[in-house]
N, CA and C atoms as an extended XYZ file, in Angstrom:
351
Properties=species:S:1:pos:R:3:atomname:S:1:resname:S:1:resid:I:1 pbc="F F F"
N        -1.557        2.310       36.143 N   UNK     1
C        -0.669        1.844       34.537 CA  UNK     1
C         0.208        0.401       34.831 C   UNK     1
N        -0.536        0.298       33.433 N   UNK     2
C         0.086       -1.607       33.568 CA  UNK     2
C         2.092       -1.423       33.066 C   UNK     2
N         2.111       -2.357       33.335 N   UNK     3
C         4.075       -2.977       33.092 CA  UNK     3
C         3.889       -3.956       31.770 C   UNK     3
N         5.360       -3.369       30.974 N   UNK     4
C         4.989       -3.779       30.071 CA  UNK     4
C         5.514       -5.159       29.098 C   UNK     4
N         5.232       -5.855       30.692 N   UNK     5
C         4.583       -7.152       30.396 CA  UNK     5
C         2.992       -7.440       30.129 C   UNK     5
N         2.391       -6.034       30.782 N   UNK     6
C         0.920       -6.278       30.145 CA  UNK     6
C         0.562       -5.287       29.193 C   UNK     6
N         1.629       -5.258       27.858 N   UNK     7
C         0.840       -4.706       26.949 CA  UNK     7
C         1.132       -6.072       26.186 C   UNK     7
N        -0.327       -6.156       25.187 N   UNK     8
C        -0.059       -6.824       24.282 CA  UNK     8
C         0.672       -7.392       23.424 C   UNK     8
N         1.608       -7.820       22.880 N   UNK     9
C         2.374       -7.580       21.570 CA  UNK     9
C         2.419       -7.726       20.565 C   UNK     9
N         0.802       -8.030       19.937 N   UNK    10
C         0.150       -8.646       18.488 CA  UNK    10
C        -1.341       -7.466       18.788 C   UNK    10
N        -1.684       -6.682       17.362 N   UNK    11
C        -2.724       -6.127       17.588 CA  UNK    11
C        -3.638       -6.427       16.651 C   UNK    11
N        -4.796       -6.776       17.907 N   UNK    12
C        -6.194       -7.471       17.511 CA  UNK    12
C        -6.696       -6.477       16.102 C   UNK    12
N        -7.874       -7.160       15.303 N   UNK    13
C        -8.311       -7.023       14.627 CA  UNK    13
C        -7.482       -6.839       12.955 C   UNK    13
N        -8.161       -6.406       11.680 N   UNK    14
C        -7.659       -6.655       10.564 CA  UNK    14
C        -6.420       -5.458       10.972 C   UNK    14
N        -5.289       -5.796        9.755 N   UNK    15
C        -4.547       -4.632        9.223 CA  UNK    15
C        -5.166       -3.353        9.115 C   UNK    15
N        -4.830       -2.308        8.698 N   UNK    16
C        -5.536       -1.101        8.223 CA  UNK    16
C        -4.399       -0.821        6.892 C   UNK    16
N        -5.002       -0.322        6.087 N   UNK    17
C        -4.404       -0.594        3.894 CA  UNK    17
C        -4.709        0.741        3.834 C   UNK    17
N        -3.636        1.522        3.342 N   UNK    18
C        -3.827        2.905        2.993 CA  UNK    18
C        -4.010        3.671        1.787 C   UNK    18
N        -2.388        2.063        0.827 N   UNK    19
C        -2.278        2.146       -0.229 CA  UNK    19
C        -3.220        1.346       -1.244 C   UNK    19
N        -3.384        1.254       -2.463 N   UNK    20
C        -4.000        0.370       -3.550 CA  UNK    20
C        -2.910       -1.202       -3.413 C   UNK    20
N        -1.617       -0.994       -3.269 N   UNK    21
C        -1.662       -2.072       -3.129 CA  UNK    21
C        -0.936       -2.628       -1.734 C   UNK    21
N        -1.359       -3.445       -1.028 N   UNK    22
C        -0.479       -3.646        0.280 CA  UNK    22
C         0.393       -3.637        0.375 C   UNK    22
N         1.146       -4.382       -0.520 N   UNK    23
C         2.445       -4.796       -0.358 CA  UNK    23
C         3.277       -3.411       -0.191 C   UNK    23
N         2.777       -2.211       -0.837 N   UNK    24
C         3.159       -0.952       -0.362 CA  UNK    24
C         3.012       -0.899        1.273 C   UNK    24
N         2.165       -0.860        1.943 N   UNK    25
C         1.378       -0.876        3.482 CA  UNK    25
C         2.291       -1.459        4.199 C   UNK    25
N         2.943       -3.104        4.113 N   UNK    26
C         3.879       -3.929        4.343 CA  UNK    26
C         5.370       -3.335        4.357 C   UNK    26
N         5.495       -2.549        3.290 N   UNK    27
C         6.781       -2.130        2.816 CA  UNK    27
C         6.722       -0.413        4.136 C   UNK    27
N         5.718       -0.130        3.939 N   UNK    28
C         5.790        1.269        4.884 CA  UNK    28
C         5.914        0.812        6.168 C   UNK    28
N         5.347       -0.047        7.004 N   UNK    29
C         5.009       -0.774        8.329 CA  UNK    29
C         6.221       -1.202        8.674 C   UNK    29
N         7.223       -2.199        7.646 N   UNK    30
C         8.755       -2.264        8.073 CA  UNK    30
C         9.771       -0.945        8.449 C   UNK    30
N         9.925       -0.217        7.270 N   UNK    31
C        10.379        1.172        7.310 CA  UNK    31
C        10.383        1.686        8.585 C   UNK    31
N         8.759        1.770        9.453 N   UNK    32
C         8.133        2.413       10.140 CA  UNK    32
C         9.405        1.781       11.802 C   UNK    32
N         9.075        0.553       11.174 N   UNK    33
C         9.682       -0.112       12.921 CA  UNK    33
C        10.588       -0.072       12.453 C   UNK    33
N        11.598       -0.334       11.477 N   UNK    34
C        13.180       -0.387       11.890 CA  UNK    34
C        13.407        1.627       11.998 C   UNK    34
N        12.956        2.672       12.154 N   UNK    35
C        12.949        3.542       12.130 CA  UNK    35
C        12.809        3.471       13.361 C   UNK    35
N        11.792        2.902       14.117 N   UNK    36
C        11.787        3.288       15.556 CA  UNK    36
C        12.750        2.841       16.652 C   UNK    36
N        13.038        1.493       16.068 N   UNK    37
C        14.177        0.280       16.338 CA  UNK    37
C        15.241        0.918       16.636 C   UNK    37
N        15.920        1.939       15.606 N   UNK    38
C        16.934        2.112       15.036 CA  UNK    38
C        17.152        3.637       16.276 C   UNK    38
N        16.056        4.100       16.223 N   UNK    39
C        16.272        5.406       16.995 CA  UNK    39
C        15.971        4.977       18.309 C   UNK    39
N        15.508        3.886       18.826 N   UNK    40
C        15.896        3.488       20.583 CA  UNK    40
C        17.116        3.523       20.569 C   UNK    40
N        17.563        2.825       19.733 N   UNK    41
C        19.051        1.616       20.137 CA  UNK    41
C        20.148        2.909       19.566 C   UNK    41
N        20.405        4.376       18.989 N   UNK    42
C        20.664        5.572       18.817 CA  UNK    42
C        20.815        5.682       20.395 C   UNK    42
N        19.827        6.711       20.606 N   UNK    43
C        19.620        6.981       21.732 CA  UNK    43
C        20.239        6.340       22.879 C   UNK    43
N        20.241        5.010       23.333 N   UNK    44
C        20.290        4.043       24.788 CA  UNK    44
C        22.135        4.009       24.488 C   UNK    44
N        22.772        4.104       23.042 N   UNK    45
C        23.978        3.950       22.357 CA  UNK    45
C        24.576        5.113       23.171 C   UNK    45
N        24.132        6.593       22.547 N   UNK    46
C        24.589        7.569       23.310 CA  UNK    46
C        24.921        7.658       24.542 C   UNK    46
N        23.755        7.326       25.375 N   UNK    47
C        22.972        8.024       26.659 CA  UNK    47
C        24.421        6.675       27.280 C   UNK    47
N        24.745        5.703       27.181 N   UNK    48
C        25.519        4.509       27.463 CA  UNK    48
C        27.488        5.251       27.698 C   UNK    48
N        27.368        5.919       25.931 N   UNK    49
C        28.748        6.670       25.917 CA  UNK    49
C        29.070        7.662       26.621 C   UNK    49
N        28.028        8.683       26.367 N   UNK    50
C        28.273        9.700       27.479 CA  UNK    50
C        28.292        9.496       29.236 C   UNK    50
N        28.047        8.268       29.256 N   UNK    51
C        28.011        8.365       30.943 CA  UNK    51
C        29.008        7.406       31.327 C   UNK    51
N        29.539        6.874       30.373 N   UNK    52
C        31.027        5.968       30.488 CA  UNK    52
C        32.144        6.881       30.477 C   UNK    52
N        32.178        7.956       29.392 N   UNK    53
C        33.294        8.652       29.521 CA  UNK    53
C        33.372        9.609       30.294 C   UNK    53
N        31.579       10.262       30.799 N   UNK    54
C        31.544       10.941       32.081 CA  UNK    54
C        32.041       10.740       33.824 C   UNK    54
N        32.139        9.178       33.593 N   UNK    55
C        32.912        7.929       34.604 CA  UNK    55
C        34.318        8.155       34.404 C   UNK    55
N        34.917        8.391       33.416 N   UNK    56
C        36.233        8.449       33.025 CA  UNK    56
C        36.196        6.408       33.246 C   UNK    56
N        35.456        5.809       32.465 N   UNK    57
C        35.547        4.402       32.256 CA  UNK    57
C        36.182        4.160       30.502 C   UNK    57
N        35.075        5.063       30.045 N   UNK    58
C        35.708        4.692       28.632 CA  UNK    58
C        36.725        6.349       28.339 C   UNK    58
N        37.327        6.203       27.496 N   UNK    59
C        38.031        6.763       26.248 CA  UNK    59
C        37.114        7.806       25.511 C   UNK    59
N        37.091        8.962       25.126 N   UNK    60
C        35.860        9.166       24.110 CA  UNK    60
C        36.327        8.301       22.733 C   UNK    60
N        35.366        7.825       21.577 N   UNK    61
C        35.730        7.031       20.623 CA  UNK    61
C        36.666        5.517       20.792 C   UNK    61
N        36.310        5.345       22.373 N   UNK    62
C        36.859        4.156       22.331 CA  UNK    62
C        35.634        2.827       21.880 C   UNK    62
N        34.834        2.663       21.799 N   UNK    63
C        33.634        2.006       22.040 CA  UNK    63
C        33.939        1.097       20.397 C   UNK    63
N        34.206        2.391       19.457 N   UNK    64
C        34.487        2.506       17.510 CA  UNK    64
C        35.526        1.482       17.628 C   UNK    64
N        36.431        1.519       18.252 N   UNK    65
C        37.451        0.027       17.792 CA  UNK    65
C        37.077       -0.773       18.648 C   UNK    65
N        35.747       -1.304       18.964 N   UNK    66
C        35.887       -2.213       20.482 CA  UNK    66
C        35.778       -3.919       18.938 C   UNK    66
N        36.378       -4.846       19.632 N   UNK    67
C        36.101       -6.071       18.722 CA  UNK    67
C        35.870       -7.141       19.387 C   UNK    67
N        34.407       -7.203       19.192 N   UNK    68
C        33.664       -8.066       20.305 CA  UNK    68
C        34.603       -9.529       20.043 C   UNK    68
N        34.213      -10.401       20.920 N   UNK    69
C        34.356      -11.825       21.683 CA  UNK    69
C        33.409      -12.567       20.764 C   UNK    69
N        34.115      -14.234       20.801 N   UNK    70
C        32.746      -14.668       20.364 CA  UNK    70
C        31.535      -15.331       20.664 C   UNK    70
N        31.853      -14.809       22.161 N   UNK    71
C        30.621      -14.699       22.644 CA  UNK    71
C        29.456      -13.898       22.407 C   UNK    71
N        30.086      -12.524       22.645 N   UNK    72
C        29.221      -11.218       22.543 CA  UNK    72
C        29.151      -11.528       20.723 C   UNK    72
N        29.406      -12.006       20.013 N   UNK    73
C        29.398      -12.249       18.958 CA  UNK    73
C        28.126      -13.087       18.205 C   UNK    73
N        28.177      -13.950       19.404 N   UNK    74
C        26.936      -15.118       19.466 CA  UNK    74
C        25.868      -14.345       19.922 C   UNK    74
N        26.201      -13.622       20.663 N   UNK    75
C        24.718      -12.462       21.451 CA  UNK    75
C        24.434      -11.862       20.360 C   UNK    75
N        25.419      -11.434       19.744 N   UNK    76
C        24.598       -9.911       18.778 CA  UNK    76
C        23.864      -10.638       17.474 C   UNK    76
N        24.145      -12.127       17.213 N   UNK    77
C        23.406      -12.717       16.713 CA  UNK    77
C        22.234      -13.277       16.667 C   UNK    77
N        21.916      -13.486       17.940 N   UNK    78
C        20.728      -13.782       18.529 CA  UNK    78
C        19.766      -12.311       18.509 C   UNK    78
N        20.382      -11.409       18.728 N   UNK    79
C        19.515      -10.554       19.115 CA  UNK    79
C        19.208       -9.817       17.386 C   UNK    79
N        20.221       -9.651       16.766 N   UNK    80
C        19.884       -9.962       15.374 CA  UNK    80
C        18.477      -10.310       14.206 C   UNK    80
N        18.381      -11.806       15.356 N   UNK    81
C        17.805      -12.313       14.661 CA  UNK    81
C        16.485      -11.919       14.946 C   UNK    81
N        16.447      -11.335       16.330 N   UNK    82
C        14.789      -11.298       16.557 CA  UNK    82
C        14.689       -9.712       16.253 C   UNK    82
N        15.550       -9.185       16.044 N   UNK    83
C        15.161       -7.269       15.687 CA  UNK    83
C        14.503       -7.974       14.082 C   UNK    83
N        15.195       -9.145       13.360 N   UNK    84
C        14.726       -9.033       12.028 CA  UNK    84
C        13.541       -9.261       12.065 C   UNK    84
N        12.797      -10.770       13.335 N   UNK    85
C        12.264      -11.335       13.057 CA  UNK    85
C        10.773       -9.384       13.332 C   UNK    85
N        11.070       -9.084       14.371 N   UNK    86
C         9.765       -8.155       14.456 CA  UNK    86
C        10.006       -7.294       13.561 C   UNK    86
N        10.793       -7.177       12.242 N   UNK    87
C        10.695       -5.962       11.334 CA  UNK    87
C        10.056       -6.904       10.407 C   UNK    87
N        10.273       -7.742        9.790 N   UNK    88
C         9.296       -8.127        8.740 CA  UNK    88
C         8.587       -8.938        9.308 C   UNK    88
N         8.415       -9.185       10.344 N   UNK    89
C         6.525      -10.093       10.836 CA  UNK    89
C         5.707       -9.245       10.191 C   UNK    89
N         5.510       -8.160        9.882 N   UNK    90
C         4.055       -7.722        8.866 CA  UNK    90
C         4.413       -8.442        7.406 C   UNK    90
N         5.454       -8.997        7.373 N   UNK    91
C         5.488       -9.445        5.854 CA  UNK    91
C         4.862      -11.130        6.204 C   UNK    91
N         4.302      -11.820        7.092 N   UNK    92
C         4.970      -13.404        7.597 CA  UNK    92
C         3.450      -13.511        7.878 C   UNK    92
N         2.909      -14.627        7.012 N   UNK    93
C         1.480      -14.716        7.465 CA  UNK    93
C         1.549      -14.799        9.254 C   UNK    93
N        -0.084      -14.498        9.268 N   UNK    94
C        -0.610      -14.266       10.763 CA  UNK    94
C         0.061      -16.074       11.238 C   UNK    94
N         0.587      -15.879       12.590 N   UNK    95
C         1.051      -17.144       13.403 CA  UNK    95
C         1.872      -17.871       12.919 C   UNK    95
N         2.456      -17.406       11.758 N   UNK    96
C         3.724      -17.867       11.575 CA  UNK    96
C         4.922      -17.157       11.860 C   UNK    96
N         6.614      -17.566       12.053 N   UNK    97
C         7.425      -16.984       11.933 CA  UNK    97
C         9.133      -17.182       10.690 C   UNK    97
N         9.539      -16.370       10.703 N   UNK    98
C        10.465      -16.313        9.726 CA  UNK    98
C        11.433      -17.214       10.148 C   UNK    98
N        11.568      -18.403        9.148 N   UNK    99
C        12.900      -19.123        8.930 CA  UNK    99
C        14.142      -18.612        9.664 C   UNK    99
N        14.563      -19.663       10.466 N   UNK   100
C        16.349      -19.536       10.804 CA  UNK   100
C        17.142      -19.782       10.406 C   UNK   100
N        17.864      -18.532        9.685 N   UNK   101
C        19.012      -18.776        8.925 CA  UNK   101
C        19.921      -20.234        8.562 C   UNK   101
N        19.771      -21.086        9.280 N   UNK   102
C        20.303      -22.104        8.925 CA  UNK   102
C        19.597      -23.054        8.882 C   UNK   102
N        18.349      -22.777        8.235 N   UNK   103
C        17.242      -23.634        7.720 CA  UNK   103
C        17.570      -22.852        6.084 C   UNK   103
N        17.603      -22.125        5.709 N   UNK   104
C        17.806      -21.780        3.732 CA  UNK   104
C        19.432      -21.468        3.872 C   UNK   104
N        19.387      -23.030        2.932 N   UNK   105
C        21.195      -23.101        2.993 CA  UNK   105
C        21.522      -21.856        1.867 C   UNK   105
N        20.303      -21.485        1.091 N   UNK   106
C        21.215      -20.267       -0.172 CA  UNK   106
C        21.274      -18.955        0.381 C   UNK   106
N        20.927      -18.628        2.305 N   UNK   107
C        21.672      -17.789        2.733 CA  UNK   107
C        22.518      -18.206        3.724 C   UNK   107
N        22.636      -19.228        4.260 N   UNK   108
C        24.168      -19.837        4.858 CA  UNK   108
C        25.262      -19.568        3.644 C   UNK   108
N        25.016      -20.113        2.606 N   UNK   109
C        25.966      -20.208        1.473 CA  UNK   109
C        26.730      -18.949        1.514 C   UNK   109
N        25.551      -17.749        1.368 N   UNK   110
C        25.650      -15.517        0.716 CA  UNK   110
C        26.296      -15.573        2.152 C   UNK   110
N        25.826      -16.143        3.525 N   UNK   111
C        26.339      -15.108        4.285 CA  UNK   111
C        28.167      -15.445        4.616 C   UNK   111
N        28.269      -16.496        4.585 N   UNK   112
C        29.920      -17.250        4.123 CA  UNK   112
C        30.602      -16.581        3.388 C   UNK   112
N        30.275      -16.784        2.293 N   UNK   113
C        30.928      -15.665        1.062 CA  UNK   113
C        31.100      -14.722        1.569 C   UNK   113
N        30.222      -13.324        2.437 N   UNK   114
C        30.445      -12.314        3.044 CA  UNK   114
C        31.324      -12.035        3.616 C   UNK   114
N        31.271      -13.397        4.676 N   UNK   115
C        32.523      -13.306        5.588 CA  UNK   115
C        34.149      -13.703        4.999 C   UNK   115
N        34.278      -14.260        3.769 N   UNK   116
C        35.509      -14.911        3.738 CA  UNK   116
C        36.079      -13.378        2.751 C   UNK   116
N        35.031      -12.605        2.331 N   UNK   117
C        35.587      -10.829        1.929 CA  UNK   117
C        35.691      -11.208        0.013 C   UNK   117
């Protein structure tokens, strides 16, 4: 059996289409990718919290009150960008990637406004 590094990261061949409008297929692909990502994340979060509580490292509910520092916030942002890249890859032309938010001034402005409340 191969290791995770042996698994191809891109499918070969044409993308299958099931609906008359390829955009609907793309939307379903994004939703399914998101559902898969979210399911795995929730399972891992649940396992970690249960292990930490069982070992008296954390109190029940302590994770909900956690406030990340700047380094954790930056790491989360980088991970979020990777997740968004994977989720929306189906909407980008083959061989290209999504532009980072820093390259999109309008998005950067909206994010700044949202942070201000």
